[in-house]
Steps between C-alpha positions, in 0.01 A plus 500: 500500500603860455655655806561871497807584704393729780716548805351554844724690736251611762246341731318776687238739362531876490238757416454673165504847654870467577578535131538842345300566184748758376753373248769675304520484127669183383863581422662387179771331703534438872856528624658173604745681725222680690244222526685165492601323819798267507413222744820307444317224312712231330370597155574869553136584427383829649144556620309824472428670830137561399224360279423615148278807528592565863648821637670340799584160649171458690274611214344197326524666162297405195312179422567313179347204325771253401644605166355851516697816565238752609265505802124514439169515682368149424703180498330217311484348152272772365800732461797263513770599252587154373153381408339464158314822429126505570510145630183436697527141603391306801861399565683807383838390627514247217535786252827644624700603194849523650695299757314183415652200673431131458293452815265236359203735484291567192522841336603684186850369546388140447385319186312197621750374757811644333662802662554777242553798729803729518643312800620823660509489878740785583411864449652682206640849575200680352271318747726534805357765734840577653679529166231719345435731796856541629715434195872448526583147615199457726299181450246297692657229717509134407370235743865413561569861602242469777644167608847652521362793698336273750795263537763770549329755721371524854123536485284703737143410405328731746707804419333841486610805304328835560192320629486258207549132571712288275809288474856621542783316327845566647803398297823366643658841436239667722301667222122454498194513275142526622197341331165649606213256538165495326412711202356250249192583294249302297167566329360848577821578687394289796787438745683174439730300726503773765644252750800439277752686293481348154754610244523396137801323356583512129396139444158345454633149536726374776566180687291403800821443695628851437160646575468323834854592594422866454162503666601267784241605761213548255283191480288606205661473155348664195469277198223695332583631149258786550725649764702699246225763468506598868673821599804423715813688601835513321849546646783557253845344500822591327719209402869506589680750285197592301584516131862389453463480123682165487811619684602288798427655838608378843314537829767562764248525783525878525248687719383704201436187294704643211664249266849539357603402151749219455715704262583852386339686212664376179645187661435149372594327825549589866876548479486743204530873566252583225458849357692806609244776530513867592254602770165572336598345167344179376744372237875431504742706289870518417599813691387603849564863585319834516541557127282197420264520796130499415400780736762757408420830333789660315533876491823610339784341692290439809267211579207476735269221619157524335306258720522374858630836615547497875577779741857397569602849623769512233366804319537449130310366207171592346310405818636790700465875488537653844300208630427143398243480219567147372249217465603354839462145372728255678337165427491328162177513305403175329599629156856548629518186712711239319332213688149620418586568136709190425312242703157665533250324726547628856877520488669813635846626582529448878487777753778551750257389772448172314874441488514574872213258566684234302810536712317521832296185444727265305819307565764621254816304427788601274623247248801507267344242271122490469376162383837418336470803272821670621286809566534672837216666681244473778250220552195647670319218679153491649584485871428165664509646850457847652865520620610461137310808385729789417816288504748593227788255493795613289796334667540131425636447851168616647278283282547188706204265495273771358618418149406136555167606648417712193547338160391589149199273544366755751294799389735775385596757238855573387645848442820508294738747663415834349322828568120512468265788441207586724198687365582825678746774412674721757791733446664173419296190433595226740440131520449354846637170377805672352570666833444204729641225282735649246640776717425755228283792593560860414566672173291283271369738238161432344652487153725205588412147395397274790283187531138452604347211693119531478240438769139400442235684701 
C-alpha cells in the first residue's frame, strides 16, 4: 500500500491562537548562513531553525499538501495540484496524475492489473516546498534525514518555546532546533493532528522499518494514500556543502559546518599548487605585477586602484582628496572571486575567520612527502579528540605517536606549502594559513600571484 512519509516529532497539543497570522513576503532565497543550524550530524546536513512560512522558531508556519508549494484555505482532492483536472469521482485519489507509485490500487496509472504510472516517489524540485519558497540549496528532508536527527540528538519531547509546546533536538555540539507541535489542516481548514507535530518528508514511499524507527512512540501509522492532500508542516534542510558542482568537499567537523575543497583552484590533484592568481582576479596570467593588475587605472606615469579601495590612511590615489572617497569595498564580490567563478556552485574564497576556524579545530601535521608525492605541506586532519584541536606539529621530533594515530585514511585535506589568499583585502592582503603555517605574512601585494583553496558554504 502507499505510505506517505510523514514524520511526527511532537506528542502534546497546543492551541491555534499561539500562532501569528502575520507573515512576511516569501523571499527569493533564504540565507543558509542565517537560518541553518549545524547539529554535528554525521552527514553534515543542516536543519533550518524554523518552518517554511514561519517568522521565528516557535511559529508553526504554513501548511502544505504533499507536492504543493503554496498554502491554501482548503486541503482536499477538490483543489489538489496533482489531480486530473475536473475529476469528480467517488474515489478521487485514483486519479492522481503525478507521483504515481505501484501500490496495487486501481487508478489511471494502471491498465488492467499492469502498472503504467510514472513511478515517481520523491519530490522534484518544482514540487518541493522548501526549494521553491526558500531557494538556494534548501530542500525538504528525506525520511533518512529524520532518522539521523533522532539517532544523533538528545530529544526533549515536552520542551516549550515562548509558550509553544514542541520537541527540542540537541546535537552533540550543543546546537538545537525546535519543532512546534500541531498545525495540520484538512478539509475546510479544520485542525488536524493537533496532538502531534507532523512534518512532511520529500518521499511518498518509504519502508515500514524506517517509518517506525522515526516515529518510535507513535502507535498509529498512516498507510492511507489520501493523506497527501492534508496540510502539514515543512522544515527545510541544507545538505552538507550545498552545491559543490562536482568538486570534492571534505567535512572536517568544523563548528560552522563549512566544507573545504580537497585541492586548489586549477589543481588536478591534492598535491598540485594549481593556478597563481592575483587577488580579485579569476584567471592565471604570465606576469604578476601592478602593470598587469586588473584593478589598476593608469594616469600618465602613475597608477591607482580602481576597485576595492580601502581607507588605508596612505593618502594617494583616485580614492582620496582631502578625505577618503573610495568605494570602501574590502571583500570580494562573486564576480571577482576565483572560486565562485571557476568552480561555481557554492564555492568561495575563504575568509580569514574560516582559516582561523580551520586551525583552531583541526590537528595539523607537517609532512615532507605527502602520499609519496615528494610534495611538502600540511595535512589538516579532522580532530579525533578535543586535545588535538589546534595542534600544529611541524617538528618531526614532536610528532611521536600522533603520526601513527592520524593516517591518510583519516578525514583530512592537504595544503601544499604555499601562500593562500583570503577574500578580504587590507593595506596588505594576508592569508591566515600563510602566517601560521608558512611563516609568511606581511608585504603581500594584491597584484602578486598566490593560490586559492575554496570553501563551500
